[in-house]
N, C-alpha and C positions, 0 to 999 in steps of 0.2 A: 838651339837643343838642350847642350849641357848645362844653361843659368833654370830652363823647368827643372830637371831634372833632379837638379840640384840642390832648389825644394821642396822638390818633392820627398827625396829620400832626404832633407832634413827633419821635416812634418812628420816622414814613420816612424825613422826610428826616436823623434821625443815622445811619440802617440806610445811605440807600438816594447819598447822596457819594462813596464807596467802588465802588459800583454803577455809578456815571453815570462815575466816572473809568475805570472796566475798558473800557467802551460804547468811548469815545474809544480805548483802550489798539487795542479790534480793527479797527477801524475806522482806525486807523495802520498799527500792526501793533508797537508794540512790550508787545504782550501773550505774545510771543516768553517777554520776561525777567524773566516770572512763572513761564513755565510749567517754567519753565528749574532753579526754585530749587522744594525741597522743600517739600511741605502743600498745603492744598486752596485754588485761588487765592481763590476765592470768599470763603471763610471770612476766608483769611488777610487778603485786603482789607481786607475792614467792620471787622476788629481793629485793624488798623493806620491805617485811617482816625481811628476814631473810641471810641478805648480810653477817653479823656477823660472824653469826655460821655455814654456809658452811665451813670456815679454818675450827675449830676446830672439825667438823667430820671427813675432810680432816686428817686432823694429828692424830688427833686417829685411824681415819683405822689406818694411815701408821706404830703408836706404837704399837697396837694390832698385829695384822698381825707377825708384825718385832716378835716379845713374843710370837706366835703362830709359827711360823719357830722355832723357836728352841726349841719350847716345842714337837710337831709335825710337825718336819721333812718328813713326808712322804706322807701330805697335803699341796700342796705349799697357801704358804701366798696370791698370788694374788687372789689364784680361793677364800679361801675362804671371801675374803674382794667383791670378787668380786661377790659372792652370798651374799653377806647382801648387795649389792647395787644395785640387783635386785630382792631380796625379799622388802628392798623398794621400790622400783618402780611398784612391785605387790599390795603392799598397798596403796603407796597412788595414786594408776587409782582405786582401790577400794575406794576413797574414793574420789578423784573426779568426780567417775559417781554417788556415792551417795547427793554430796551440786548439781551437775547441775541438780540432782531431780526438783530440787528447781525454775528450770526454768517451770517447767509442775506445779506448785502448791501444788507438796509435800514437807510439811520444812522438812530437813532431824533431826531435832531433834533427834525419840525416834532411827530413824533407826544409825543413828552416835552411839547412845549405846549399841545398840543390836552388833554392826559393831567392836568397837572397844572392847567388852565384847569376842569376836570369839576372835578375833586378840589377846588378850589379855594370854587367856584362852589356846584354843585351839593350836598353834602355840610352846606353849612350851613343847608340851607332841611326842611326838610318834604317827605316825596315828593311828600306830598296835595296840593303847588297847584300840579302840572307836569302835564303834558296825558298821559294816562294811555302814551302812546306810548312817551314818555322816565320812564313809572315803571317802565314792564315794561323800558327798557332799561336804567337805575341798578337794576336790580334782577336782572335772569338774564344780559345781555351785557356791562357794566359795574357791579360787584354795591357799588358805593356807598354804596346805602341798607345796605348789611350795617356799613358804615362808625360812623355813629352812631345813623340814623334807625331801625330795627329792635329796637337795643341803648332806646331810649329807649321803642317802639312797644310793647316787652317788660315795661316798668315801669310805664304809664303808660297811664290808657283814651284811647288816638287812635284818630286815623281811619287806617285802618290801607287803603294804595291793592292795587287790587283783590277787595279782600277778605281779603287772604293777611295774615295775623297769626302770625308765628312764633314755635315757645317764646327762648325765652331761650339755650338754648345755640346756634338754629341759625347766631348771626356766631360763632362758635368753628368749626363744623364748615367754615361757607366760606371764614375763614382758613385751618384745617387745606388741605383741598381744595385754595384755588389755592396754597399755597404748596408743596403738591407739584407741583402742578404745573410751578410756575414754577420748581422745580428740576428738572424732567425735562425740560424746557426748554432749559431754559441748561449742562447734562449733554451733552444731544444735541447743543445747539452746540456745545458744548468738544470732542468726541469727530469732530463734523466741520470742525471748524479742521484748517488744514494751514497757516500760516504766511503771512504775503507774502511774501517768498521775497524782501525787502532784507536 
């Protein structure tokens, strides 16, 4: 579980530095410079910030996936690595939603640290050690459970909260749905943005 969580957080951190910079650019009005340049503001910023980091992350995934196959032959490495990727997309999507709130005059400062704390602390433990209300919140409200716990639960016979034992493909579905929602919120905010007037 810790391996999948580490992959997910590493991928999220490599993608989110550009998103965090965009939140500050929206807040202080310097996003106008990004909007006057050709290309998609979000994807251009992600590539500009992280083009050197992504090959390292991919190489790390291949190496650790190979080691995983040697140590745990019953769980295929491609499945573990793709669980890390889906977890990273879930974390990235939550971060993008949070940063997109800046378009509506909500600065994500403290909310960002709350999300960081939740993903750092709660994603490293099995959901079953928490109170049922927290289990439900980490499954349905802030889907941290789909970053590492539910993928591991689909591979190993473990106790699952609320009797929910989703199949192995559900974390991928959660990642796609959450990423789609994040992009829709980002686009709505970008369409709403009219400049700071400075």
